[in-house]
N, C-alpha and C positions, 0 to 999 in steps of 0.2 A: 303543521297544526299542533294542537295541544296533546296529542297522544292517540291511542287506539280508540276507535269508535265504540260507543256504548250501545248495546242492544236494548231498546225499550219496547218490549212486546213485539219483537220482530222488525222494528224500524231503527236504523242506526242514527245515533246522534253524536256529533263531534264534540269532544270536551274542550270547547273554545269559548272564551269570553268575548265581550265586545271588542276589546283591543286586539285580540287574536284574529277575530273575523275581519276587522279592518285591515290588519297587516296582511292577511291572506289575500284579500281583495286588491289591496294596493300592489302586491307582488304580481298578481294575475294581470291587472291593468297596465302595469309597467312592462309587461312582456317578458318577465323573467322565466317563463316556462315555454312550452312548445307552441303557444299561440292559438291553441284550439279553443272552441267555445266551452264554456263552463255552465254547470247546472247547480244552482244554489236553492236550497229549500229551507223553510222555517217549519219545524215540526211542532205542531200543537196537539193537545189531547184529542181533538176531533179528528185530526189526520191519522193518529195512531189507531183510534177505534175504527175509522172508515177503512183503513188499509187491511184490517183483520176481518172484514165482512166477506161473505161469499161473493165471488164475482169481482172483487176489487184487486185482482192480481196486477192489472196494468198500472193502477195507481200506486200500489205497494212497490212495484218494480221501479217506478219513477222516483219514489222516495229513497229506495235502497241504492239507486244508481247515481244519486247526486254527488257532486264533487265536494260540496260543503253542506252539511245538515246541522243547522243550529237549533237549539231548544227555543221554542216560542211559548213562553209562559212558565209560571212557577211550577206547575204540576209536572211538566216534562223535565224541567231542570232538576227538581228535587228527586224525581224517580231516577234520572240518570246518575246523579251523585250517589244515591243510595245503592244502586246497582253496581257502581264502580267502587263502592266501599269507602267513599270519602265523606 
């Protein structure tokens, strides 16, 4: 993928654009890895806020454990770029 994950208020976001996500998915579907199931999430602002609420540990863990976490929305994308210093 595009590099190290960026932490947005405790939720990781992969620095990958649409082409990078497509490439990652194509590789997985082509079986170029170990063949295990994958977990892909789209991280939007509502998810980031919800994951930080008391009692949301299972939801936050699901987001953190994703194999691919893409930014879903300008807010998360801008925050990730800013946090990464780009």
